[in-house]
Structure formats: structure tokens, C-alpha cells
C-alpha positions in Angstrom: 136.7 117.7 136.5 139.6 119.5 138.1 140.3 118.5 141.7 140.2 122.2 142.9 136.4 122.2 142.2 135.8 119.3 144.6 137.5 120.8 147.6 135.3 121.5 150.6 134.1 125.0 150.8 135.0 127.1 153.9 132.3 127.2 156.5 130.1 130.3 156.5 130.5 131.0 152.8 127.5 130.4 150.6 127.7 129.5 147.0 126.9 132.4 144.8 123.7 131.9 142.9 123.6 132.3 139.1 121.9 135.5 138.0 118.1 135.0 137.6 116.6 135.5 134.2 114.0 138.1 134.4 111.7 139.2 131.6 109.3 142.0 130.8 105.7 141.5 129.7 105.6 139.3 126.6 103.4 141.7 124.7 105.7 144.6 125.4 107.1 146.0 122.2 110.6 145.8 123.7 110.3 142.2 125.1 112.3 140.7 122.2 113.6 143.9 120.7 115.2 146.3 123.2 115.9 149.8 122.1 118.7 150.0 119.6 120.7 153.0 120.6 122.9 152.9 117.5 119.9 152.9 115.2 118.2 155.6 117.1 121.3 157.8 117.1 121.6 157.4 113.3 117.9 158.3 112.7 117.6 161.1 115.3 120.7 163.4 115.4 119.5 165.0 118.6 120.0 161.7 120.4 123.5 161.0 119.0 125.5 163.1 121.4 124.1 161.0 124.4 125.3 157.7 123.0 128.7 156.3 123.8 130.3 152.9 123.4 131.9 150.5 125.9 135.2 148.7 125.3 133.2 145.8 123.8 131.5 148.2 121.4 128.1 148.1 123.2 126.1 151.4 122.8 125.1 153.0 126.1 123.7 156.2 127.6 124.5 157.8 130.9 121.4 157.0 133.0 122.4 159.7 135.5 122.0 162.4 132.8 118.4 163.7 132.8 118.8 165.1 129.3 119.9 161.7 128.0 117.0 159.9 129.5 114.5 162.5 128.4 115.8 162.4 124.8 115.7 158.6 124.8 112.0 158.7 125.9 111.3 161.3 123.3 112.8 159.4 120.4 111.3 156.0 121.5 107.8 157.5 121.7 108.2 159.1 118.3 110.0 156.1 116.6 107.9 153.3 118.0 104.5 155.0 118.8 104.3 158.0 116.5 103.9 160.2 119.6 105.2 163.8 119.7 106.4 164.4 123.3 108.4 166.7 125.6 108.7 167.7 129.2 110.5 170.7 130.8 113.5 170.3 133.0 112.9 168.8 136.4 109.7 166.9 135.6 109.5 163.2 136.1 110.9 161.4 133.0 109.3 158.0 132.4 110.9 154.9 130.9 108.8 153.7 128.0 109.4 149.9 128.3 108.5 150.0 132.1 105.4 152.0 131.6 104.3 149.7 128.7 104.5 146.8 131.1 101.8 148.4 133.3 99.5 149.1 130.4 99.7 145.5 129.2 99.1 144.1 132.7 95.9 146.1 132.9 95.0 144.8 129.4 95.4 141.3 130.9 93.1 142.1 133.8 90.4 143.6 131.5 90.5 140.6 129.2 90.4 138.0 131.9 87.2 136.4 133.2 88.1 137.0 136.9 85.2 139.5 137.2 82.2 140.0 134.9 82.5 142.5 132.0 79.8 145.0 132.4 81.2 147.1 129.6 79.2 149.4 127.4 79.9 152.6 125.5 80.6 150.9 122.2 83.3 148.8 123.9 85.7 151.8 124.3 87.8 151.1 127.4 87.8 154.1 129.9 90.8 154.6 132.1 91.6 157.0 134.9 95.3 158.1 135.4 95.9 159.4 138.9 98.7 162.0 138.8 99.3 161.9 135.1 102.2 164.4 135.3 103.6 166.6 132.7 104.7 163.5 130.8 101.1 162.1 130.5 102.7 158.8 129.6 100.0 156.3 130.5 97.1 158.0 128.5 99.4 158.6 125.5 100.6 154.9 125.5 97.1 153.5 126.3 95.4 155.5 123.6 98.1 154.9 120.9 98.6 151.2 121.6 95.1 150.1 122.4 92.7 152.9 121.6 91.7 153.4 125.2 90.1 156.7 126.4 91.5 158.4 129.5 91.0 161.0 132.1 94.4 162.1 133.4 94.4 164.1 136.7 97.0 166.3 138.4 97.4 169.2 140.9 100.3 171.4 139.7 99.9 174.0 137.0 103.1 172.9 135.2 102.0 169.3 135.0 98.6 170.2 133.7 100.0 172.7 131.2 102.5 170.2 129.7 100.1 167.2 129.8 97.7 169.3 127.8 100.5 170.2 125.3 101.5 166.6 124.9 97.8 165.6 124.2 97.2 168.5 121.7 100.5 167.7 119.9 99.1 164.3 119.0 95.8 165.0 117.2 95.5 161.4 116.2 94.6 160.4 119.8 93.8 163.8 121.4 90.0 163.2 121.4 90.6 160.1 123.6 92.3 162.0 126.5 90.9 164.5 128.9 93.2 166.3 131.4 91.4 167.2 134.7 92.6 169.6 137.4 92.3 168.5 141.0 91.4 171.4 143.2 93.8 171.2 146.1 92.3 173.8 148.3 88.8 172.5 148.1 90.0 168.9 148.7 92.2 169.9 151.7 89.2 171.5 153.4 87.1 168.5 152.8 89.5 165.7 153.5 88.8 163.0 156.1 90.7 162.8 159.4 93.3 160.0 159.2 95.3 158.1 161.8 98.7 159.5 162.7 101.3 159.1 159.9 98.7 158.7 157.2 98.5 160.6 153.9 97.1 164.1 154.5 96.8 165.4 151.0 93.7 165.9 148.9 91.5 163.0 148.0 92.8 161.0 145.1 89.6 159.8 143.6 86.7 161.2 145.7 85.8 164.7 144.5 87.7 164.1 141.3 85.6 161.4 139.8 82.3 163.0 138.7 78.9 161.7 139.8 77.7 158.8 137.7 81.1 158.4 136.0 82.1 154.8 135.3 85.6 153.6 134.4 87.1 150.2 133.5 90.2 150.9 135.6 92.3 153.5 137.4 96.1 153.4 137.4 98.7 155.3 139.4 102.4 155.8 139.7 102.3 157.0 143.3 104.8 159.2 145.1 107.2 156.4 146.2 109.1 158.4 148.9 108.6 160.3 152.2 111.4 162.9 151.5 113.3 164.2 148.5 116.5 163.0 150.2 115.1 159.4 150.1 114.1 159.9 146.5 117.8 160.7 145.6 119.3 157.6 147.1 119.8 155.8 143.8 123.0 157.2 142.3 122.7 155.2 139.1 119.7 157.0 137.6 118.3 160.4 137.0 114.7 160.4 136.0 113.9 163.9 137.4 110.8 164.5 139.3 109.2 167.3 141.4 108.3 166.9 145.1 104.6 166.7 144.1 105.5 163.7 141.9 108.0 161.9 144.1 107.1 162.6 147.8 104.2 162.6 150.2 104.0 162.1 154.0 104.0 158.3 154.6 105.3 157.6 151.1 103.6 155.3 148.7 102.1 153.1 151.4 100.1 156.0 152.8 99.2 157.2 149.4 97.8 153.8 148.3 96.0 153.4 151.6 94.2 156.6 150.8 93.4 155.2 147.3 91.9 152.2 149.1 89.8 154.4 151.3 88.5 156.3 148.3 87.7 153.1 146.5 85.6 151.9 149.4 83.4 155.0 148.8 83.3 154.6 145.0 83.1 150.8 145.0 81.9 149.7 141.5 82.5 153.0 139.8 85.7 151.2 138.6 85.9 147.6 137.5 89.6 147.5 138.6 91.5 149.8 141.0 95.3 149.5 140.4 98.6 151.1 141.5 102.3 150.6 140.9 104.2 149.7 144.1 107.9 150.6 144.4 108.7 148.6 147.6 107.8 144.9 147.6 107.8 145.1 151.4 104.6 147.2 151.2 102.6 144.5 149.4 101.7 142.4 152.4 100.2 145.2 154.5 98.3 146.6 151.5 96.8 143.2 150.7 95.7 142.9 154.4 94.1 146.3 154.2 92.2 145.4 151.1 90.9 142.2 152.7 89.9 144.2 155.7 87.7 146.6 153.7 86.0 143.8 151.9 87.3 143.7 148.3 86.3 140.6 146.3 89.5 140.2 144.3 93.2 141.1 144.7 95.8 140.6 142.1 99.5 141.4 142.0 102.4 141.3 139.5 106.0 142.3 139.0 107.1 144.8 136.4 110.7 144.2 135.1 112.8 146.6 133.1 116.5 145.8 133.0 117.7 145.5 136.6 114.8 147.5 137.9 111.7 145.9 139.5 108.4 147.4 140.4 105.2 145.7 141.5 101.6 146.2 140.6 98.5 145.7 142.8 94.9 145.6 141.6 91.6 145.1 143.4 87.9 145.1 142.7 84.6 145.2 144.5 82.7 143.4 141.8 81.8 139.8 142.7 84.1 137.4 140.8 82.8 135.1 138.1 84.8 132.3 139.7 85.6 132.2 143.4 89.4 132.2 144.0 90.0 130.3 147.1 93.0 131.6 149.1 93.7 128.5 151.3 93.7 124.7 150.8 90.0 124.0 150.6 88.3 121.0 149.1 84.8 121.2 147.7 82.8 118.8 145.7 84.3 119.7 142.3 87.2 122.0 143.3 90.5 121.5 145.1 93.2 124.1 145.7 96.5 124.5 147.4 99.1 127.2 147.8 102.8 127.1 146.8 104.6 129.6 149.0 108.2 130.6 149.1 108.9 129.9 145.4 112.2 131.3 144.2 112.1 134.1 141.7 113.6 132.0 138.9 110.5 129.8 138.9 107.3 131.2 137.4 103.7 130.0 137.0 104.7 128.6 133.6 107.4 126.4 135.2 104.7 125.0 137.6 102.4 124.3 134.6 105.1 122.4 132.9 105.7 120.3 136.0 101.9 119.6 136.2 101.9 118.5 132.6 104.9 116.2 133.2 103.3 114.8 136.4 100.1 113.6 134.7 101.8 112.5 131.5 104.1 110.4 133.6 101.1 108.5 134.8 99.7 107.9 131.4 97.4 110.9 131.3 96.6 113.2 128.3 97.3 116.9 128.7 96.4 120.0 126.7 98.3 123.1 127.9 97.1 126.7 127.4 100.2 128.8 128.3 98.5 132.1 127.6 95.7 131.5 130.2 97.9 129.4 132.6 95.8 126.2 132.7 96.0 122.5 131.6 93.1 120.3 130.7 93.9 116.8 131.9 92.4 113.4 131.1 93.7 110.8 133.6 92.2 107.6 135.1 88.8 108.4 133.7 89.0 111.9 135.2 88.5 115.0 133.0 89.6 118.1 134.9 91.4 121.4 134.6 94.5 122.6 136.6 94.9 126.4 136.7 97.7 128.4 138.3 97.1 131.8 139.7 99.7 134.3 141.1 98.6 135.6 144.5 101.7 137.7 145.4 105.3 137.4 144.1 106.6 134.1 145.3 103.2 132.6 146.0 101.0 130.6 143.6 97.5 129.2 143.9 97.0 125.8 142.1 93.4 124.9 141.5 91.9 121.7 140.2 88.3 121.7 138.9 86.2 119.0 137.3 84.8 119.8 133.9 81.1 121.0 134.0 78.8 117.9 134.2 81.6 115.6 135.1 80.9 112.9 137.7 83.6 111.1 139.6 84.1 108.4 142.2 84.3 110.1 145.6 87.9 110.8 146.6 89.4 110.1 143.2 90.1 113.7 142.3 91.3 114.4 145.8 93.8 111.5 145.7 95.2 112.7 142.4 95.5 116.2 143.6 97.2 115.3 146.8 99.9 113.4 144.9 100.3 116.5 142.6 100.7 118.7 145.6 103.4 116.6 147.1 105.3 116.5 143.8 105.1 120.3 143.3 106.1 121.1 146.9 109.1 118.8 146.7 110.2 120.5 143.4 109.4 124.2 144.2 109.0 124.5 148.0 111.4 121.9 149.5 111.3 123.7 152.9 107.5 123.9 153.1 105.5 121.1 154.8 102.5 120.0 152.8 99.4 121.4 154.3 97.6 118.1 154.2 100.0 116.6 156.7 98.7 119.1 159.3 95.1 119.1 158.0 93.8 116.0 156.3 90.2 117.2 156.0 90.0 116.5 152.3 87.0 115.1 150.6 
């Protein structure tokens, strides 16, 4: 190795980290096959003028050009989803891969056993899109990809008109989508009084959801910003967007808080309430608010598209099928601990792999289910399951549970799990002190 690389580094300078590998949802159509601009330009002449090539010969588009991003969305929806689509100038232009991530995450929630499935209506999933916009992207993708039915709502005449056009121009799925107008004046006169700085617009769900309507989920791409000046701070993109789509007093935090308030009134009218979140810093206070109002389950995720990250938050008032314990608690057959402060390059799958290595190293037998994030372990006459749950980005819950009907010598599972906790904390959270050092009340 060259001597230069072994020289001491100057004080105060930190080693530059290698770029983190980030990925989009594994079921996303573009996960392994990102859009091929060269191919699309050859197939769709209207897209060709927007494609140019770098010195290395890589095809690109100008993301600051609204016409380029709109035409890309149009051809992707047509080429990959057989959807005919258009929006007028100035309306919010969605990116198809990013919006697909949200759809697939909801699919994960609905297919999980976190809460009971009370579904009826011939197993047709019913979704509710808050602020569907002129683009109507979520109902169009959900209906075409998964056969879901939707109610899409909005407040502006332009959004409602073009959402209706985009639905009618796709007769193969048009019967699955209803566009519903939110009456602003009626809602403004009936809104509740909020604390200072809160969202003061019309109700988002109350007064829009009809009596006795039931939905599997709602979804929302909320107004992220408090002002249009703030919305224009990113000089590298131009996705358009009207004030009604981009801005509200208090920004996305106030908007989602109003969603939470509405959900308290509607409770189990929805199996899952969900929203996209643009600022990670808002997650903590939103989760605290959800705990305060008594939800039974909270889930979060990260949506990745290129160099852009968004987050998703979901909650439910339906009692969970399996109690998710949020702190280090020992019961007769269940033990859990939290891994906090995990760096972003490590995922739940990395933790699962380490769990597998830990028990195999002591002579155990393991069967990993990567899709559902658990491992069945047979070790020292114990037969148990280790499951990894994401709480919020950077925090994982690890749970060990005995197989139903399994009996065990008192303390045996606890001893094995404490050793696992120590090993995982040393690997993934070196700065964190194991909770059992401060609290040894394990069974």
C-alpha cells in the first residue's frame, strides 16, 4: 500500500463516507429496469426532443423543464401501463417510479397480518385518494396495476376536470374510479377551531367520506410547503404544481395533523390511514400525535427514487392481530428489543442476516423468510421465531417468540435473546448501551 495512504489525517477533517446504496420498492416495475430514455425516444417521437446525451453517452433529460418531465410521465404511463394521460401547464406532474413505490407499500400493508382483514365486497380493494389532482396518478396506477377501486377527491375545478378526463380516457379501468368534489365553502363554515398555526382549510376526510362508506385505505400526497417561495427552493427539478397542490398554512405537518383529527372521528371507516411525508423531521412529532389519540398501530417507510427520498406514515384504529411491543419487554413467550440509530446503509434484511449467522454460529438451524422478515430458529432444544419490524427510519424492533405450544426451561429463551441483543448492538449500534445493562428485569 502506498505510504501516502498511511499518513495521519489532519485534525478536524472527517473521512468522507462512501455513497450509500439506496433502492426503490422491490416490486416496483423500475426497480431493476429504470426508464430507458433512448428506447422511449425511438418509440415516441414526441419525447425525442427532450433527450440529450452526456459526454459519456448517457441519455438524460432536463429535470428543470416541466415539458420534459410531463412528456416522460406521459410516455411511461402509456408504454408500461397502457394508460392515456395528460395534464395542462402548471399542474403538479408526478414521477411514475416514486408514485409506484407508495402503491406497493400500501399493498404490503394490506397483505400483512398486522391487523385483521375484515374485507368484503368480492375482495375488491377500495382506496381513497386525498387531493388526487389533475394527474389522478394514484387511482390510475392502483387500478391498472392491482385492480383496486378508488374515490379520488379534490377542490379545484381544473383538477376535477382533468382527473375526470384522465379517467374517461382509460375505459379499461374507468369503472373502478370515482372523482369526488370537496365543497370548500360548506367545509370552511363547518370546520373545527384549531390551535394557532394549525391547518385551517376544509376537512380532509370528514364531510367527504359518505355515511356508512368503508375503505381499505386512504392515501395522500399532502401540500409539503407553507409558501410557494419555499416550494421553489429546489433548483434541480420542475414538477409544476399549483398553490392548492403545494401549499397550506403550517405545511405538510399541519395538513397531516388534520388528517389525524379526522381519522379520530372516522376510526374504523378505514383499515389504514396513510400519507406521504416530505420532511423526515416531521415523523417524530406525527408519531407522538398518533400515540396521543390512541391509534393501535403506526408504521413508517422510506420511498426512494434516484437521489430523492420521501417517507410514508400509516396508522390504524383496528386492534392488531399481534401486539407490537415498542420497548424492551419480556413476557412468557415473547422477548423484544429496539435497535436505534442504525445507519441508513443497513436495512432490516442486514439485521436478519446477522441473526441467522449468530444462531448458525452456535450450531443452530435457521430458515429465513426474507419477504416477511423473519427467521425460524432451532437452537439448544428451542424452537422460536425472530422477526424484524421497522418502527421509523433508523429504528428496528427485534422480536423473539416461541412457537405455539412450545414449552421451555425458564430463562433459556431470555438468555439466548440477551446474547443476540448484545451481538446486534455491537454490530449495528456501537454507540448505544444495551438496555438490559440499565434494566435487568428479564424473565
